[in-house]
Biopython code that builds the backbone (N, CA, C, O; Angstrom):
import numpy as np
from Bio.PDB.StructureBuilder import StructureBuilder

atoms = [
    (1, "MET", "N", (0.730, -1.313, -0.129)),
    (1, "MET", "CA", (-0.212, -0.270, 0.134)),
    (1, "MET", "C", (0.686, 1.137, 0.043)),
    (1, "MET", "O", (0.084, 2.150, 0.399)),
    (2, "GLY", "N", (2.424, 1.338, -0.514)),
    (2, "GLY", "CA", (3.247, 2.370, 0.107)),
    (2, "GLY", "C", (2.824, 3.456, -1.138)),
    (2, "GLY", "O", (3.264, 4.599, -1.018)),
    (3, "LYS", "N", (2.050, 3.165, -2.237)),
    (3, "LYS", "CA", (1.568, 4.059, -3.298)),
    (3, "LYS", "C", (0.330, 4.878, -2.716)),
    (3, "LYS", "O", (0.037, 6.013, -3.094)),
    (4, "LEU", "N", (-0.127, 4.395, -2.069)),
    (4, "LEU", "CA", (-1.630, 4.872, -1.507)),
    (4, "LEU", "C", (-1.167, 5.743, 0.019)),
    (4, "LEU", "O", (-2.074, 6.012, 0.806)),
    (5, "SER", "N", (0.089, 6.092, 0.310)),
    (5, "SER", "CA", (0.007, 6.732, 1.736)),
    (5, "SER", "C", (-1.008, 8.121, 1.868)),
    (5, "SER", "O", (-1.788, 8.533, 2.727)),
    (6, "ARG", "N", (-0.608, 8.533, 0.707)),
    (6, "ARG", "CA", (-1.642, 9.572, 0.661)),
    (6, "ARG", "C", (-3.152, 9.549, 0.611)),
    (6, "ARG", "O", (-3.850, 10.554, 0.739)),
    (7, "MET", "N", (-3.656, 8.172, 0.389)),
    (7, "MET", "CA", (-5.225, 8.527, 0.643)),
    (7, "MET", "C", (-6.261, 8.952, 1.634)),
    (7, "MET", "O", (-6.167, 8.397, 2.729)),
    (8, "LYS", "N", (-7.011, 9.622, 1.520)),
    (8, "LYS", "CA", (-7.745, 10.528, 2.546)),
    (8, "LYS", "C", (-8.857, 9.506, 2.950)),
    (8, "LYS", "O", (-9.068, 9.288, 4.143)),
    (9, "ILE", "N", (-9.561, 8.885, 1.982)),
    (9, "ILE", "CA", (-10.733, 8.031, 2.136)),
    (9, "ILE", "C", (-10.947, 6.861, 1.515)),
    (9, "ILE", "O", (-10.951, 6.824, 0.284)),
    (10, "LEU", "N", (-11.190, 5.541, 2.402)),
    (10, "LEU", "CA", (-10.916, 4.619, 1.902)),
    (10, "LEU", "C", (-12.499, 3.862, 2.434)),
    (10, "LEU", "O", (-12.821, 3.431, 3.541)),
    (11, "ASN", "N", (-13.128, 3.912, 1.372)),
    (11, "ASN", "CA", (-14.554, 3.083, 1.606)),
    (11, "ASN", "C", (-14.887, 1.352, 1.127)),
    (11, "ASN", "O", (-15.136, 1.000, -0.026)),
    (12, "LEU", "N", (-14.829, 0.644, 2.060)),
    (12, "LEU", "CA", (-14.906, -0.858, 1.594)),
    (12, "LEU", "C", (-16.122, -1.447, 2.345)),
    (12, "LEU", "O", (-16.199, -2.547, 2.894)),
    (13, "HIS", "N", (-17.142, -0.384, 2.239)),
    (13, "HIS", "CA", (-18.506, -0.855, 2.695)),
    (13, "HIS", "C", (-19.030, -1.927, 2.074)),
    (13, "HIS", "O", (-18.906, -2.012, 0.852)),
    (14, "ALA", "N", (-19.486, -2.605, 2.568)),
    (14, "ALA", "CA", (-20.606, -3.825, 2.217)),
    (14, "ALA", "C", (-19.797, -4.674, 1.423)),
    (14, "ALA", "O", (-20.450, -4.934, 0.412)),
    (15, "ASN", "N", (-18.660, -5.248, 1.386)),
    (15, "ASN", "CA", (-17.650, -5.966, 0.351)),
    (15, "ASN", "C", (-17.838, -7.595, 0.808)),
    (15, "ASN", "O", (-17.536, -8.552, 0.095)),
    (16, "GLN", "N", (-18.372, -7.661, 2.082)),
    (16, "GLN", "CA", (-18.458, -9.207, 2.513)),
    (16, "GLN", "C", (-17.097, -9.693, 2.754)),
    (16, "GLN", "O", (-16.822, -10.892, 2.803)),
    (17, "PHE", "N", (-16.081, -8.559, 2.932)),
    (17, "PHE", "CA", (-14.690, -9.098, 3.797)),
    (17, "PHE", "C", (-15.130, -10.064, 5.044)),
    (17, "PHE", "O", (-16.227, -9.852, 5.561)),
    (18, "ASP", "N", (-14.253, -11.182, 5.569)),
    (18, "ASP", "CA", (-14.117, -11.455, 6.607)),
    (18, "ASP", "C", (-12.259, -11.349, 7.038)),
    (18, "ASP", "O", (-11.151, -10.950, 6.681)),
    (19, "GLY", "N", (-12.928, -11.952, 7.912)),
    (19, "GLY", "CA", (-11.128, -12.208, 8.811)),
    (19, "GLY", "C", (-10.813, -11.134, 9.625)),
    (19, "GLY", "O", (-11.832, -10.497, 9.892)),
    (20, "GLN", "N", (-9.572, -10.567, 10.245)),
    (20, "GLN", "CA", (-9.194, -9.501, 10.457)),
    (20, "GLN", "C", (-8.742, -8.349, 9.686)),
    (20, "GLN", "O", (-8.276, -8.364, 8.547)),
    (21, "ILE", "N", (-8.945, -7.324, 10.471)),
    (21, "ILE", "CA", (-8.509, -6.109, 9.572)),
    (21, "ILE", "C", (-7.054, -6.008, 9.661)),
    (21, "ILE", "O", (-6.381, -5.839, 10.678)),
    (22, "PRO", "N", (-6.625, -6.150, 8.324)),
    (22, "PRO", "CA", (-5.092, -6.199, 7.810)),
    (22, "PRO", "C", (-4.522, -4.702, 8.604)),
    (22, "PRO", "O", (-5.167, -3.670, 8.794)),
    (23, "VAL", "N", (-3.054, -5.018, 8.984)),
    (23, "VAL", "CA", (-2.327, -4.161, 9.499)),
    (23, "VAL", "C", (-1.647, -3.362, 8.443)),
    (23, "VAL", "O", (-1.185, -2.249, 8.694)),
    (24, "GLU", "N", (-1.585, -3.853, 7.392)),
    (24, "GLU", "CA", (-1.223, -3.012, 6.236)),
    (24, "GLU", "C", (-1.858, -1.152, 6.177)),
    (24, "GLU", "O", (-1.330, -0.079, 5.882)),
    (25, "PHE", "N", (-3.109, -1.545, 6.593)),
    (25, "PHE", "CA", (-3.993, -0.263, 6.782)),
    (25, "PHE", "C", (-2.986, 1.138, 7.681)),
    (25, "PHE", "O", (-3.061, 2.365, 7.633)),
    (26, "CYS", "N", (-1.899, -0.042, 8.615)),
    (26, "CYS", "CA", (-1.490, 1.334, 9.249)),
    (26, "CYS", "C", (-0.635, 2.213, 8.110)),
    (26, "CYS", "O", (-0.461, 3.393, 8.414)),
    (27, "ASP", "N", (-0.126, 1.799, 6.931)),
    (27, "ASP", "CA", (0.491, 2.555, 6.026)),
    (27, "ASP", "C", (0.033, 3.982, 5.547)),
    (27, "ASP", "O", (0.668, 4.950, 5.129)),
    (28, "LEU", "N", (-1.706, 3.683, 5.827)),
    (28, "LEU", "CA", (-1.949, 4.692, 5.052)),
    (28, "LEU", "C", (-2.349, 5.883, 6.331)),
    (28, "LEU", "O", (-3.475, 6.191, 6.723)),
    (29, "ALA", "N", (-1.369, 6.267, 6.677)),
    (29, "ALA", "CA", (-0.782, 7.699, 7.754)),
    (29, "ALA", "C", (-1.814, 8.928, 7.361)),
    (29, "ALA", "O", (-2.094, 9.705, 8.274)),
    (30, "SER", "N", (-2.392, 9.150, 6.071)),
    (30, "SER", "CA", (-3.063, 10.471, 5.613)),
    (30, "SER", "C", (-4.522, 9.989, 5.630)),
    (30, "SER", "O", (-5.348, 10.742, 5.114)),
    (31, "LEU", "N", (-4.856, 9.064, 6.050)),
    (31, "LEU", "CA", (-6.666, 7.992, 5.893)),
    (31, "LEU", "C", (-7.419, 9.207, 6.963)),
    (31, "LEU", "O", (-6.936, 9.319, 8.090)),
    (32, "GLN", "N", (-8.189, 9.784, 6.704)),
    (32, "GLN", "CA", (-9.124, 10.627, 7.280)),
    (32, "GLN", "C", (-10.687, 9.487, 7.598)),
    (32, "GLN", "O", (-11.107, 9.239, 8.729)),
    (33, "VAL", "N", (-11.246, 9.006, 6.424)),
    (33, "VAL", "CA", (-12.351, 7.930, 6.903)),
    (33, "VAL", "C", (-12.020, 6.623, 6.340)),
    (33, "VAL", "O", (-11.659, 6.315, 5.204)),
    (34, "LEU", "N", (-12.186, 6.058, 7.189)),
    (34, "LEU", "CA", (-12.155, 4.429, 6.767)),
    (34, "LEU", "C", (-13.471, 3.911, 7.035)),
    (34, "LEU", "O", (-13.813, 3.737, 8.204)),
    (35, "ASP", "N", (-14.310, 3.624, 6.001)),
    (35, "ASP", "CA", (-15.452, 2.425, 6.342)),
    (35, "ASP", "C", (-15.354, 1.436, 5.714)),
    (35, "ASP", "O", (-15.061, 1.148, 4.553)),
    (36, "LEU", "N", (-15.719, 0.759, 6.878)),
    (36, "LEU", "CA", (-15.319, -1.206, 7.044)),
    (36, "LEU", "C", (-16.774, -1.639, 6.987)),
    (36, "LEU", "O", (-16.944, -2.772, 6.535)),
    (37, "ALA", "N", (-17.888, -0.945, 7.365)),
    (37, "ALA", "CA", (-19.279, -1.342, 7.754)),
    (37, "ALA", "C", (-19.864, -2.297, 6.854)),
    (37, "ALA", "O", (-19.725, -2.310, 5.631)),
    (38, "TYR", "N", (-20.688, -3.281, 7.724)),
    (38, "TYR", "CA", (-21.088, -4.258, 6.698)),
    (38, "TYR", "C", (-20.414, -5.329, 6.003)),
    (38, "TYR", "O", (-20.899, -5.891, 5.022)),
    (39, "ASN", "N", (-19.366, -5.591, 6.479)),
    (39, "ASN", "CA", (-18.404, -6.485, 6.390)),
    (39, "ASN", "C", (-18.658, -7.670, 7.862)),
    (39, "ASN", "O", (-19.449, -7.464, 8.783)),
    (40, "ASN", "N", (-17.701, -8.941, 7.710)),
    (40, "ASN", "CA", (-18.053, -9.843, 8.591)),
    (40, "ASN", "C", (-16.629, -9.862, 9.188)),
    (40, "ASN", "O", (-16.218, -11.018, 9.288)),
    (41, "LEU", "N", (-15.747, -8.919, 9.617)),
    (41, "LEU", "CA", (-14.709, -8.446, 10.076)),
    (41, "LEU", "C", (-14.378, -9.007, 11.648)),
    (41, "LEU", "O", (-15.409, -8.846, 12.301)),
    (42, "ASN", "N", (-13.714, -9.381, 12.170)),
    (42, "ASN", "CA", (-13.201, -9.730, 13.523)),
    (42, "ASN", "C", (-11.739, -9.303, 14.218)),
    (42, "ASN", "O", (-11.023, -8.367, 13.862)),
    (43, "GLY", "N", (-11.533, -10.097, 15.131)),
    (43, "GLY", "CA", (-10.254, -9.542, 15.877)),
    (43, "GLY", "C", (-10.263, -8.222, 16.957)),
    (43, "GLY", "O", (-11.140, -7.653, 17.607)),
    (44, "THR", "N", (-8.919, -8.072, 16.797)),
    (44, "THR", "CA", (-8.544, -6.415, 17.025)),
    (44, "THR", "C", (-8.329, -5.530, 16.118)),
    (44, "THR", "O", (-7.731, -5.734, 15.061)),
    (45, "ILE", "N", (-8.841, -4.423, 16.511)),
    (45, "ILE", "CA", (-8.149, -3.278, 15.421)),
    (45, "ILE", "C", (-7.027, -3.266, 15.732)),
    (45, "ILE", "O", (-6.839, -3.446, 16.936)),
    (46, "PRO", "N", (-5.618, -3.032, 14.739)),
    (46, "PRO", "CA", (-4.628, -2.774, 14.765)),
    (46, "PRO", "C", (-4.288, -1.538, 15.270)),
    (46, "PRO", "O", (-4.882, -0.612, 14.717)),
    (47, "SER", "N", (-3.372, -1.170, 16.317)),
    (47, "SER", "CA", (-3.199, -0.020, 17.388)),
    (47, "SER", "C", (-3.200, 1.117, 17.079)),
    (47, "SER", "O", (-3.642, 2.142, 17.598)),
    (48, "CYS", "N", (-2.308, 0.735, 15.570)),
    (48, "CYS", "CA", (-1.685, 2.056, 15.057)),
    (48, "CYS", "C", (-2.595, 3.020, 14.298)),
    (48, "CYS", "O", (-2.354, 4.217, 14.140)),
    (49, "ILE", "N", (-3.979, 2.178, 13.717)),
    (49, "ILE", "CA", (-4.922, 3.115, 13.221)),
    (49, "ILE", "C", (-5.662, 4.101, 14.580)),
    (49, "ILE", "O", (-6.378, 5.055, 14.275)),
    (50, "ASP", "N", (-5.435, 3.798, 15.893)),
    (50, "ASP", "CA", (-6.251, 4.516, 17.032)),
    (50, "ASP", "C", (-4.803, 5.901, 16.842)),
    (50, "ASP", "O", (-5.165, 6.905, 17.455)),
    (51, "HIS", "N", (-3.795, 6.046, 16.367)),
    (51, "HIS", "CA", (-2.833, 6.911, 16.432)),
    (51, "HIS", "C", (-2.847, 7.742, 15.192)),
    (51, "HIS", "O", (-1.968, 8.563, 14.930)),
    (52, "PHE", "N", (-4.021, 7.461, 14.341)),
    (52, "PHE", "CA", (-3.774, 8.543, 13.138)),
    (52, "PHE", "C", (-4.274, 9.874, 13.385)),
    (52, "PHE", "O", (-5.482, 9.961, 13.605)),
    (53, "SER", "N", (-3.590, 10.915, 13.391)),
    (53, "SER", "CA", (-4.146, 12.034, 14.020)),
    (53, "SER", "C", (-5.034, 12.668, 12.755)),
    (53, "SER", "O", (-5.722, 13.665, 12.973)),
    (54, "SER", "N", (-5.003, 12.090, 11.483)),
    (54, "SER", "CA", (-5.701, 13.178, 10.715)),
    (54, "SER", "C", (-7.338, 12.414, 10.527)),
    (54, "SER", "O", (-8.282, 12.818, 9.849)),
    (55, "MET", "N", (-7.249, 11.287, 11.324)),
    (55, "MET", "CA", (-8.551, 10.630, 10.980)),
    (55, "MET", "C", (-9.574, 10.971, 11.538)),
    (55, "MET", "O", (-9.522, 10.986, 12.768)),
    (56, "ASP", "N", (-10.644, 11.299, 10.991)),
    (56, "ASP", "CA", (-11.978, 12.032, 11.602)),
    (56, "ASP", "C", (-12.551, 11.153, 11.887)),
    (56, "ASP", "O", (-12.840, 11.132, 13.084)),
    (57, "LYS", "N", (-13.124, 9.768, 10.909)),
    (57, "LYS", "CA", (-14.081, 8.822, 11.127)),
    (57, "LYS", "C", (-13.675, 7.480, 10.667)),
    (57, "LYS", "O", (-13.056, 7.338, 9.612)),
    (58, "MET", "N", (-14.003, 6.495, 11.421)),
    (58, "MET", "CA", (-13.941, 5.004, 11.224)),
    (58, "MET", "C", (-15.112, 4.389, 11.387)),
    (58, "MET", "O", (-15.481, 4.088, 12.522)),
    (59, "ASN", "N", (-15.967, 4.074, 10.152)),
    (59, "ASN", "CA", (-17.094, 3.605, 10.629)),
    (59, "ASN", "C", (-17.161, 2.050, 10.450)),
    (59, "ASN", "O", (-16.959, 1.689, 9.291)),
    (60, "GLY", "N", (-17.396, 1.089, 11.327)),
    (60, "GLY", "CA", (-17.881, -0.334, 11.055)),
    (60, "GLY", "C", (-18.742, -0.707, 11.613)),
    (60, "GLY", "O", (-18.689, -1.754, 12.258)),
    (61, "SER", "N", (-19.662, -0.056, 11.544)),
    (61, "SER", "CA", (-21.082, -0.494, 12.348)),
    (61, "SER", "C", (-21.206, -1.616, 11.574)),
    (61, "SER", "O", (-20.638, -2.034, 10.565)),
    (62, "LYS", "N", (-22.346, -2.117, 12.498)),
    (62, "LYS", "CA", (-22.845, -3.742, 11.947)),
    (62, "LYS", "C", (-21.486, -4.721, 12.069)),
    (62, "LYS", "O", (-20.790, -5.062, 11.112)),
    (63, "GLY", "N", (-21.341, -4.975, 13.027)),
    (63, "GLY", "CA", (-20.290, -5.901, 13.060)),
    (63, "GLY", "C", (-19.062, -5.793, 13.444)),
    (63, "GLY", "O", (-18.467, -6.787, 13.861)),
    (64, "LEU", "N", (-18.309, -4.252, 13.352)),
    (64, "LEU", "CA", (-17.317, -4.179, 13.815)),
    (64, "LEU", "C", (-16.939, -2.942, 14.787)),
    (64, "LEU", "O", (-16.428, -3.318, 15.841)),
    (65, "ILE", "N", (-17.084, -1.571, 14.651)),
    (65, "ILE", "CA", (-16.771, -0.584, 15.471)),
    (65, "ILE", "C", (-17.284, 0.696, 14.707)),
    (65, "ILE", "O", (-17.539, 0.678, 13.503)),
    (66, "ASP", "N", (-17.420, 1.869, 15.551)),
    (66, "ASP", "CA", (-17.452, 2.940, 15.363)),
    (66, "ASP", "C", (-17.052, 4.031, 15.824)),
    (66, "ASP", "O", (-17.539, 4.361, 16.905)),
    (67, "LEU", "N", (-16.155, 4.852, 15.250)),
    (67, "LEU", "CA", (-14.891, 5.580, 16.088)),
    (67, "LEU", "C", (-14.764, 6.476, 15.369)),
    (67, "LEU", "O", (-14.550, 6.409, 14.159)),
    (68, "VAL", "N", (-14.946, 7.981, 16.404)),
    (68, "VAL", "CA", (-14.866, 8.881, 15.353)),
    (68, "VAL", "C", (-14.025, 9.810, 16.745)),
    (68, "VAL", "O", (-14.313, 9.993, 17.928)),
    (69, "LYS", "N", (-12.923, 10.217, 15.888)),
    (69, "LYS", "CA", (-11.915, 10.887, 16.546)),
    (69, "LYS", "C", (-12.548, 12.693, 16.342)),
    (69, "LYS", "O", (-11.901, 13.630, 16.811)),
]
sb = StructureBuilder()
sb.init_structure("model")
sb.init_model(0)
sb.init_chain("A")
sb.init_seg("    ")
for serial, (resi, resn, name, xyz) in enumerate(atoms, 1):
    if name == "N":
        sb.init_residue(resn, " ", resi, " ")
    sb.init_atom(name, np.array(xyz, "f"), 0.0, 1.0, " ", f" {name:<3s}", serial, name[0])
structure = sb.get_structure()
């Protein structure tokens, strides 16, 4: 995901993903919105995501989390 390091919005809403949230999201330091709602993700949220200073909203409702900074 190195070439995506300046991405600000990532919408993966309702894609039927399952498993854990990939640690590679940690490479997206400019991310402001991450929408993982309506997937079947489980496990813990990578700790680096909580440290993104530019993140405004992480939407993981319906089975994950709803975090607004």
